[in-house]
N, C-alpha and C positions, 0 to 999 in steps of 0.2 A: 666655564669654571668657577664663577662666584656659586653656582648653584650647588655644585660638588662641595665647596667649601660649608657652604650653609648647612648640609646634609650631615657631612664629620662633626662639626660643631653641635648640632642637634642631638647626634649619637652620642657623644661625650658627655654631653649634659645629662641626658638621659640616664648613661651608666652612672655619672657621678650620684645622682638624685637616687637612683635605684640601692646604691650601696650605701648611703647614708641611712636611707630609711631601713634595710635590714640590718645593718651593724648596730644603729642606734635608738630606733624607735620601736620595730618589730624584733624585740629580744629572743634568743632561742629559749625554749620552756614558756614562752609567755602563753597567755590564756588562762582558762579557768580550768583546774587540777582538781582531782579527788584528793582526800587525806591522804590515802597510800601514795598516790603520784607524790605530793608535795613530800612526805616523810622519805620516799625512796630517791628524793633529788639530793638527801642530806649527805657529806661523806664525812664518815665518823672518823677518818684517819688524820684529817687536818680539821675538822670540826666547821666546815664552810658547805655552802650550798654549790652544788655542779653548776646550776644554771641560772643562779641570780647573784647579785652584788649587792654592796651597802648601798640604800636607797631605792632599790627596786621594791615593788608593790606585787604580793602574791595575793590570787584570788583563789578561793576553795569553794566549791559546791559539793555538798553531800549530805548524806542521810545521817540524822542525829540517833546515837544509839542510847543516849544518857544525858540528863540534864541535871547538875547542881547548884545550888546558889548558897555562897557564903561570903560574909563580911561585905556586901553591897556589889560583889562579881559574881558572875555567871561562867561556870563551865560547862562547855557542850563537849562532849564526847562522840567521835566517830570511829568507825570499826576500820581495822587496819587488817587488810587482807594481801600483804606482801610476804617477802620471807626475811625481813631483816630481822635479826634475833633481839634486838633492843627493844622493838615493840612486839614482842611475841604474845604478850597478854591480850591482844585483841583490839586494844581500843588506845586511842590518844587524847588528851584531854587539850581543848583550846580555852582561854580564859578571854572571855569579850566583856567590852565595857558597856554594852546595850543591853537593854530589857528585849525580851523574846517574844512578849506579846503573849500570841495565842500559838507560838510554835513549839513543838514537843517532840520527845521522842517519836521516830518514825517519820519526821517531816524532814523535807529537804531544804536547808537555807544556804544561804553564799555568804561567805565572810572574807575581809581583807585585811592584810598587814604589812608592814613594810620591815624590810629587811634593815638589819643594822649590825655594826660591827661594835664588839665590846671587848677590849682586850685581846685583839686579833681574831677573835671568834664570831660566826656570823650566827645570829638568831633574828626572830620575829618579835617585833613589839607592837602593842596595842592591836588584836584582832577587834575588829569591829564590824558589825552587818553592813553590808552595803545597801546603798538607798532601795534597789531593787529586789531586796530579799525577802520573799512574801515566801510563807509556808507551804509547801506543795507536796 
C-alpha cells in the first residue's frame, strides 16, 4: 500500500511541475521569430500581442534588408512577407541601441526586445542585439 501511495504522489508532483513549466516558463509563441512572424502576432483590433504580455521578451532573427543611422541610433529593416495590410510596403524598421559592427544589408542578426504596456497598448521597447548576434 505505501508503494501505491508513493507512486500516486510522484505522479501528482510530476503533473504539477509540468503544468507550471508549460504555463509559466515555456510560454506559447516562445522561441526565436522572424520579423514576419513577430508582426503577424500583433492584433490591431485591440493593439496587443496575441502570444505575449507585458514583461515578456521577444527574440527575432532575420536578414537585414537595410540599415540607417540617425541621431545616435541605428534602424535595421527586415523584409515583411506576410499579408497584413499595415506592412504592405514590405519592410519594418527596428530601432536598436547597439552598434552593428560589421553587420549590414544581407546579414542575419538576432535582436531582443521587451514587451511593455503603455496606456493599455502593448509595444516593444529597447530592441538590442543579443550577445550571440554575429553576422552570418
